[in-house]
C-alpha positions as CSV (number, residue, x, y, z in Angstrom):
1,F,-72.4,128.2,-38.2
2,Q,-71.7,128.1,-34.5
3,N,-68.7,125.8,-34.9
4,T,-67.1,128.1,-37.5
5,Y,-68.3,131.6,-36.6
6,G,-69.8,131.3,-33.1
7,A,-67.0,133.2,-31.3
8,K,-67.5,136.2,-33.6
9,Y,-71.3,136.2,-33.7
10,G,-73.9,137.8,-31.5
11,H,-72.3,140.7,-29.6
12,D,-71.5,138.5,-26.6
13,G,-75.0,137.0,-26.6
14,Q,-76.9,140.2,-26.9
15,I,-78.1,140.0,-30.5
16,E,-81.5,138.5,-29.7
17,H,-82.2,141.1,-27.0
18,I,-81.1,143.9,-29.4
19,R,-83.2,142.6,-32.2
20,D,-86.4,142.1,-30.0
21,K,-86.1,145.4,-28.1
22,E,-84.8,147.7,-30.8
23,F,-85.9,146.3,-34.2
24,S,-89.3,144.8,-33.7
25,R,-90.3,146.5,-37.0
26,L,-88.2,143.9,-38.8
27,Q,-90.5,141.1,-37.9
28,N,-92.0,140.8,-41.4
29,M,-89.0,141.6,-43.5
30,T,-85.3,140.8,-44.0
31,Y,-83.3,144.0,-44.2
32,L,-80.0,143.6,-46.1
33,D,-79.2,147.1,-47.3
34,S,-77.0,148.4,-44.5
35,T,-74.5,149.8,-47.0
36,G,-77.4,151.9,-48.4
37,S,-78.6,153.0,-45.0
38,G,-78.2,151.9,-41.4
39,L,-81.2,151.5,-39.2
40,Y,-82.0,153.4,-36.0
41,Q,-82.8,151.8,-32.7
42,E,-86.2,152.4,-31.3
43,S,-84.9,153.7,-28.0
44,Q,-82.6,156.0,-29.9
45,I,-85.6,157.8,-31.4
46,H,-87.4,157.9,-28.1
47,E,-84.3,159.7,-26.5
48,V,-84.1,162.1,-29.4
49,A,-87.8,162.9,-29.0
50,E,-87.4,163.5,-25.3
51,M,-84.5,165.9,-25.9
52,L,-86.6,167.9,-28.4
53,K,-89.5,167.9,-26.0
54,Q,-87.4,169.2,-23.0
55,D,-85.1,171.8,-24.6
56,V,-85.4,174.8,-26.9
57,F,-82.7,175.1,-29.5
58,G,-82.1,178.4,-31.3
59,N,-80.0,179.4,-34.4
60,T,-76.3,179.3,-33.5
61,H,-75.9,182.7,-35.2
62,S,-77.8,184.4,-32.4
63,L,-76.5,185.0,-28.9
64,C,-79.5,184.2,-26.8
65,Q,-79.6,181.4,-24.2
66,C,-81.3,178.9,-26.5
67,S,-78.7,179.6,-29.2
68,K,-75.9,179.1,-26.7
69,L,-77.4,175.8,-25.8
70,T,-77.4,174.8,-29.5
71,Q,-73.8,175.9,-29.9
72,R,-72.8,173.7,-26.9
73,E,-74.5,170.8,-28.5
74,V,-72.8,171.4,-31.8
75,D,-69.4,171.7,-30.1
76,R,-70.1,168.6,-28.1
77,A,-71.1,166.6,-31.2
78,R,-67.9,167.6,-33.0
79,A,-65.7,166.4,-30.1
80,K,-67.7,163.2,-29.7
81,V,-67.5,162.2,-33.3
82,L,-63.8,162.9,-33.4
83,R,-63.2,160.8,-30.2
84,F,-65.2,158.0,-31.8
85,F,-62.7,158.0,-34.6
86,K,-59.7,158.1,-32.2
87,T,-58.7,161.7,-32.6
88,D,-59.5,165.2,-31.3
89,T,-60.0,168.8,-32.2
90,D,-56.3,169.5,-31.8
91,D,-55.5,167.3,-34.8
92,Y,-58.6,167.4,-36.9
93,H,-61.5,169.7,-37.8
94,L,-65.0,168.3,-38.3
95,V,-67.0,170.1,-40.9
96,F,-70.7,169.2,-41.0
97,T,-72.1,168.6,-44.5
98,G,-75.3,167.3,-45.9
99,N,-73.8,163.8,-46.5
100,A,-70.6,162.1,-47.6
101,S,-71.1,163.2,-51.1
102,G,-71.2,166.8,-49.9
103,A,-67.9,166.3,-48.1
104,L,-66.3,164.9,-51.2
105,K,-67.6,167.7,-53.4
106,A,-66.2,170.2,-50.9
107,V,-62.7,168.6,-51.2
108,G,-62.9,168.8,-55.0
109,E,-64.2,172.4,-55.0
110,Y,-61.6,173.7,-52.5
111,F,-58.5,171.6,-53.4
112,P,-55.7,173.9,-54.9
113,F,-55.1,171.9,-58.1
114,Q,-52.6,173.6,-60.4
115,K,-52.4,173.4,-64.2
116,D,-49.9,170.7,-65.4
117,T,-48.1,170.4,-62.0
118,S,-50.9,168.7,-60.0
119,A,-52.4,165.3,-60.3
120,F,-55.5,163.5,-59.0
121,I,-55.2,159.8,-58.6
122,F,-58.1,157.6,-57.4
123,T,-58.5,153.8,-57.1
124,R,-60.8,152.5,-59.8
125,G,-63.3,151.1,-57.2
126,N,-64.5,154.5,-55.9
127,H,-68.0,155.8,-55.5
128,N,-69.3,158.2,-58.1
129,S,-69.0,161.0,-55.6
130,V,-65.2,160.6,-55.6
131,L,-65.1,160.2,-59.4
132,G,-66.9,163.6,-59.6
133,I,-63.8,165.3,-58.1
134,R,-62.0,164.7,-61.4
135,E,-64.2,167.3,-63.0
136,Y,-62.7,170.0,-60.7
137,A,-59.2,168.6,-61.3
138,H,-59.7,168.6,-65.0
139,D,-61.1,172.1,-65.1
140,K,-58.0,173.3,-63.2
141,G,-55.6,171.5,-65.6
142,A,-54.4,168.7,-63.3
143,H,-53.5,165.2,-64.6
144,I,-56.0,162.5,-63.8
145,Y,-55.3,158.8,-63.2
146,S,-57.7,155.9,-62.3
147,V,-55.6,153.0,-61.0
148,D,-56.3,149.4,-60.4
149,D,-54.7,147.3,-57.7
150,D,-51.6,146.5,-59.8
151,E,-51.1,150.1,-60.8
152,L,-51.5,151.2,-57.1
153,A,-48.8,148.7,-56.1
154,E,-46.6,150.2,-58.9
155,L,-47.2,153.6,-57.5
156,L,-46.3,152.6,-53.9
157,S,-43.1,150.8,-55.0
158,D,-41.8,153.4,-57.5
159,A,-43.9,156.6,-57.7
160,K,-41.5,158.5,-59.9
161,G,-41.2,155.6,-62.3
162,F,-45.0,155.3,-62.5
163,F,-45.2,158.8,-64.1
164,A,-42.1,158.3,-66.2
165,R,-43.4,155.2,-67.8
166,R,-46.5,157.1,-68.8
167,N,-44.4,160.0,-70.2
168,R,-45.7,162.4,-67.6
169,P,-43.7,164.6,-65.3
170,F,-43.7,163.8,-61.6
171,P,-46.3,166.1,-60.0
172,S,-44.7,169.0,-58.1
173,G,-47.8,170.9,-57.3
174,P,-50.6,170.1,-54.8
175,S,-51.9,166.7,-55.6
176,L,-54.6,164.4,-54.3
177,F,-55.0,160.6,-53.9
178,A,-58.4,159.1,-53.0
179,F,-59.4,155.7,-51.9
180,P,-62.4,154.1,-50.1
181,G,-62.0,152.3,-46.8
182,E,-64.5,149.8,-48.2
183,D,-65.7,149.4,-51.8
184,N,-69.4,150.0,-51.8
185,F,-70.0,147.7,-54.8
186,H,-68.7,144.4,-53.4
187,G,-67.3,145.3,-49.9
188,A,-63.6,144.7,-50.6
189,K,-61.5,146.8,-48.2
190,Y,-58.4,148.8,-48.6
191,P,-56.0,148.9,-45.6
192,L,-56.1,152.3,-43.8
193,Q,-52.3,152.1,-43.6
194,L,-52.5,153.1,-47.3
195,A,-52.8,156.7,-46.3
196,K,-49.3,156.9,-44.8
197,H,-47.8,154.5,-47.3
198,F,-48.9,156.6,-50.2
199,K,-47.6,159.8,-48.8
200,A,-44.3,158.2,-48.0
201,A,-44.0,157.0,-51.5
202,A,-45.2,160.1,-53.4
203,G,-44.1,163.0,-51.3
204,D,-45.3,165.8,-49.1
205,N,-47.1,167.7,-51.8
206,W,-49.7,164.9,-51.8
207,K,-52.8,164.8,-49.7
208,V,-54.9,161.7,-49.1
209,L,-58.6,161.5,-49.1
210,L,-60.4,158.5,-47.4
211,D,-64.0,157.8,-48.3
212,A,-65.1,156.1,-45.1
213,A,-68.9,156.1,-45.8
214,A,-69.1,152.4,-46.3
215,L,-66.4,151.4,-43.8
216,A,-67.4,153.4,-40.7
217,P,-70.7,151.6,-40.0
218,N,-69.0,148.2,-39.6
219,S,-65.3,148.6,-38.8
220,P,-63.0,150.6,-36.5
221,V,-61.5,153.8,-38.1
222,D,-58.5,155.1,-36.2
223,L,-57.6,158.5,-37.5
224,G,-55.0,159.1,-34.8
225,T,-53.0,156.2,-36.2
226,H,-53.6,156.4,-39.9
227,R,-53.9,160.2,-40.4
228,P,-55.5,160.7,-43.8
229,D,-55.8,164.4,-44.7
230,F,-59.5,164.2,-45.5
231,V,-62.3,161.8,-44.5
232,A,-65.9,161.7,-45.8
233,L,-68.7,160.3,-43.6
234,S,-72.5,159.9,-43.6
235,F,-74.1,159.4,-40.2
236,Y,-77.3,157.7,-41.4
237,K,-75.2,154.9,-42.8
238,M,-73.8,154.3,-39.4
239,F,-76.9,154.4,-37.2
240,G,-79.9,155.3,-39.4
241,Y,-80.9,158.6,-37.9
242,P,-80.5,161.5,-38.6
243,T,-80.5,161.5,-42.4
244,G,-79.2,164.5,-44.4
245,L,-76.1,164.9,-42.2
246,G,-72.5,164.0,-43.0
247,A,-69.1,165.3,-42.2
248,L,-65.8,166.2,-43.8
249,V,-63.0,165.5,-41.3
250,L,-59.8,167.3,-42.3
251,K,-56.5,167.6,-40.6
252,A,-56.0,170.9,-38.8
253,D,-53.0,171.9,-40.8
254,V,-54.8,171.4,-44.2
255,G,-57.7,173.9,-43.9
256,D,-55.6,177.0,-44.6
257,K,-54.3,175.4,-47.9
258,L,-57.8,175.0,-49.3
259,N,-59.3,177.7,-51.7
260,K,-62.7,178.5,-50.2
261,V,-64.4,181.1,-52.5
262,Y,-68.0,181.3,-51.6
263,F,-69.1,182.8,-48.3
264,G,-72.6,182.7,-46.8
265,G,-74.5,182.8,-43.6
266,G,-72.3,182.6,-40.5
267,N,-69.0,181.4,-42.0
268,V,-67.6,184.9,-42.1
269,A,-66.4,187.1,-39.2
270,A,-67.2,190.2,-41.2
271,S,-68.3,191.2,-44.7
272,T,-69.4,194.3,-46.6
273,S,-71.9,194.9,-49.3
274,K,-70.7,198.0,-51.3
275,V,-67.0,197.3,-50.7
276,K,-65.7,193.9,-51.9
277,F,-64.6,192.6,-48.5
278,H,-65.1,189.5,-46.4
279,A,-63.1,187.7,-43.7
280,F,-63.8,184.0,-43.1
281,K,-64.0,182.6,-39.6
282,S,-61.5,179.9,-38.8
283,A,-62.1,176.2,-39.5
284,P,-64.3,174.3,-39.2
285,E,-66.9,177.1,-39.3
286,K,-65.2,178.6,-42.4
287,F,-66.4,175.6,-44.5
288,E,-70.0,175.6,-43.2
289,D,-72.2,177.7,-45.4
290,G,-75.4,178.9,-43.8
291,T,-77.2,177.6,-40.7
292,L,-76.3,174.1,-39.7
293,S,-78.8,171.3,-39.3
294,F,-78.5,171.8,-35.6
295,L,-81.4,169.5,-34.4
296,S,-79.9,166.7,-36.4
297,I,-76.4,167.4,-35.0
298,A,-77.8,167.4,-31.4
299,S,-79.2,163.9,-32.2
300,L,-75.9,162.4,-33.2
301,R,-74.8,161.4,-29.7
302,F,-77.7,159.0,-29.2
303,G,-76.6,156.9,-32.3
304,L,-72.9,157.1,-31.4
305,E,-73.5,156.0,-27.9
306,R,-75.2,152.8,-29.1
307,M,-72.3,151.9,-31.4
308,Q,-69.8,152.6,-28.6
309,R,-71.7,150.3,-26.2
310,M,-71.6,147.4,-28.7
311,T,-68.0,148.4,-29.7
312,M,-66.7,148.5,-33.2
313,P,-64.7,145.3,-33.0
314,S,-67.8,143.4,-32.0
315,I,-69.8,145.0,-34.9
316,K,-67.0,144.1,-37.3
317,N,-66.8,140.4,-36.1
318,H,-70.6,140.0,-36.1
319,T,-71.2,141.4,-39.5
320,W,-68.2,139.7,-41.1
321,A,-69.2,136.3,-39.8
322,L,-72.7,136.6,-41.2
323,A,-71.6,137.9,-44.6
324,R,-69.0,135.1,-44.9
325,Y,-71.6,132.5,-44.0
326,L,-73.9,133.8,-46.7
327,A,-71.2,134.1,-49.3
328,D,-70.0,130.5,-48.7
329,G,-73.5,129.2,-49.0
330,L,-74.4,131.1,-52.2
331,Q,-71.0,130.2,-53.8
332,A,-71.7,126.5,-53.2
333,L,-75.1,126.4,-54.9
334,K,-75.1,124.2,-58.1
335,H,-77.6,123.5,-60.8
336,S,-78.5,119.9,-61.6
337,N,-75.9,119.9,-64.3
338,G,-73.2,121.0,-61.9
339,Q,-73.0,124.6,-63.1
340,P,-72.9,127.4,-60.5
341,V,-76.1,129.2,-59.6
342,I,-74.4,132.3,-58.1
343,E,-71.4,134.4,-59.1
344,V,-70.0,136.2,-56.0
345,Y,-67.8,139.3,-56.2
346,G,-65.3,140.7,-53.8
347,K,-62.5,139.1,-51.7
348,H,-64.5,136.7,-49.6
349,F,-62.5,133.6,-50.5
350,L,-58.9,135.1,-50.4
351,P,-56.5,134.4,-47.5
352,K,-57.0,136.8,-44.6
353,A,-60.4,137.6,-46.0
354,E,-61.5,138.9,-42.6
355,D,-59.3,142.0,-43.1
356,M,-59.9,142.3,-46.8
357,Q,-63.6,142.0,-47.1
358,G,-66.5,143.9,-45.5
359,P,-69.9,142.6,-44.7
360,V,-71.3,142.8,-48.2
361,V,-72.2,139.9,-50.6
362,S,-72.7,141.1,-54.1
363,F,-73.6,138.6,-56.7
364,N,-75.4,137.7,-59.9
365,V,-77.7,134.7,-60.6
366,L,-76.9,132.3,-63.4
367,N,-79.2,130.1,-65.4
368,K,-78.4,126.5,-66.0
369,D,-76.9,127.3,-69.4
370,G,-74.5,129.9,-67.9
371,T,-76.4,133.0,-69.0
372,Y,-77.3,135.7,-66.5
373,V,-80.8,136.1,-65.0
374,K,-82.0,139.7,-65.4
375,L,-81.5,141.8,-62.3
376,C,-85.1,143.0,-62.4
377,N,-86.3,139.4,-62.3
378,V,-84.1,138.6,-59.3
379,L,-85.1,141.8,-57.4
380,S,-88.8,141.2,-58.2
381,Q,-88.7,137.8,-56.6
382,L,-86.7,138.9,-53.6
383,S,-89.0,141.9,-53.0
384,D,-92.1,139.7,-53.2
385,A,-90.5,137.6,-50.4
386,S,-89.9,140.7,-48.3
387,F,-86.1,140.9,-48.8
388,Q,-84.9,144.5,-48.7
389,L,-81.6,145.0,-50.7
390,R,-80.2,146.7,-53.7
391,T,-79.5,146.0,-57.3
392,G,-77.5,147.9,-60.0
393,E,-74.0,149.2,-60.2
394,M,-74.3,150.8,-56.7
395,C,-72.9,154.2,-58.0
396,N,-69.5,152.5,-58.3
397,P,-68.9,151.9,-62.1
398,G,-65.2,151.0,-61.7
399,S,-65.8,148.0,-59.4
400,C,-68.9,147.0,-61.2
401,F,-67.4,146.8,-64.6
402,A,-64.2,145.3,-63.5
403,S,-66.0,142.6,-61.5
404,L,-68.2,141.7,-64.5
405,G,-65.5,142.0,-67.2
406,I,-67.3,144.9,-69.0
407,D,-65.3,147.3,-71.1
408,E,-66.0,150.8,-69.9
409,A,-65.8,152.1,-73.5
410,D,-68.8,150.0,-74.3
411,V,-70.7,151.5,-71.4
412,A,-69.8,155.0,-72.4
413,A,-71.1,154.3,-75.9
414,K,-74.4,153.0,-74.6
415,S,-76.8,156.0,-74.6
416,S,-79.4,154.4,-72.2
417,G,-77.1,154.8,-69.2
418,N,-76.2,152.5,-66.4
419,G,-78.0,153.7,-63.3
420,C,-78.7,152.0,-60.0
421,G,-81.7,150.0,-61.1
422,T,-80.6,149.2,-64.7
423,N,-81.7,146.1,-66.5
424,D,-79.2,146.6,-69.3
425,F,-76.9,143.9,-70.7
426,I,-73.6,144.6,-72.5
427,N,-72.1,141.7,-74.4
428,G,-74.2,139.3,-72.4
429,K,-73.2,140.7,-69.0
430,P,-75.6,142.5,-66.6
431,V,-74.7,146.1,-65.9
432,G,-74.8,145.6,-62.1
433,A,-75.4,143.0,-59.4
434,V,-77.5,142.2,-56.4
435,R,-76.0,143.5,-53.1
436,A,-76.8,142.0,-49.7
437,S,-75.2,144.2,-47.1
438,V,-75.2,143.1,-43.4
439,G,-75.8,145.3,-40.4
440,Y,-75.0,144.8,-36.7
441,F,-78.7,144.0,-36.1
442,N,-78.8,141.1,-38.6
443,T,-79.0,137.5,-37.4
444,F,-78.1,134.0,-38.4
445,E,-81.8,133.5,-39.2
446,D,-81.7,136.4,-41.7
447,M,-78.7,134.8,-43.6
448,D,-80.3,131.3,-43.5
449,K,-83.6,132.7,-44.9
450,M,-81.7,134.4,-47.7
451,Y,-79.7,131.3,-48.6
452,S,-82.8,129.1,-48.5
453,F,-84.8,131.4,-50.7
454,M,-82.0,131.6,-53.3
455,K,-81.7,127.8,-53.3
456,S,-85.4,127.1,-53.6
457,T,-86.0,129.9,-56.2
458,F,-83.1,129.8,-58.6
459,V,-81.6,126.3,-58.6
460,Q,-82.6,124.6,-61.9
């Protein structure tokens, strides 16, 4: 490991200190679900507690001194988050939401799709929260396309031809393209340059939505360079605390083009009861209904500061090295008859994998005869050995079914569903996988423990 990955591993020799000082609670477990949730540092929570003990925070809709303190913290948090993503309040608005799903729902709800002249295109490997936008697009009469990598390449090379070959008019109305920075099922990445490339190919009537929820915890995201129109984030995925807080980051020139209908709480400058009148505040407050989770927002800086001290390039290198080491080991396992023990998904083994694959190892376990071991059996044995990870389709049906070669029509016809913890099989294939996702706090010993357990438990 040191010979191959030593230069990328360890945050310049700080990993053992970080693990001992900040994550002592991991002594009796192996946590490999960082795509599900990041973990907070112990000192981070101590600093949050000290802030709450020392200051009094009031509702930002009041004008008293404690409310002004809260407003300063909210403004400070917006600016700090935007700087973290290499932009500022001149170019982007940061709208606080409950999570990344709330941010994606807001885009779907507000986007001005038009009947027959608009389109919604999304890459097949998107989270359910992106797929849900198609219901808004459908209700407004927009055309909908789910594209695989080949179809995406076709769009980028000849956008007008893409629609002509499908006997559809080229969209002239407001249209939306959505892609994830990192696929949350198996960790494959899309280049962030795709935001500019798509708009160059398709035209100015298109907006681009980046789901960065899985990417932001482990890789640099430079909005100043790549400039997508919308970005969805969840902060707990980045640094564990606070939960229940996300953000929709939108370009400053986009807000006025969105159709915000509902008003509530402090997002209006004025409203009347008897007369049908209201006037929205300007963005970002326009899109924030009701009182913000201001204590959580005030806590954001403590998590961001820790990621900044480690640096995102260091986090990317460290997590990728560990995931690649684990993927290599699992892929190499063989039964006594030479048949593979593990089927690994994603882009781990392609050229330039470091830029194409995030720190996620998703896999299924195979029996000696080539049949799949039930996910519930794999999870049960891993859980008994204190491994914390996830099984199922990871709320990403497109990538799950494509990786396993499952026909989506067969899934749609199966009434029992295909949820996160499913044990279903379709035509001999499990509806899901095991996902081990690596965080900046994981160590070589964690990966070695996982590999050794899989070898001793499942090799026949």
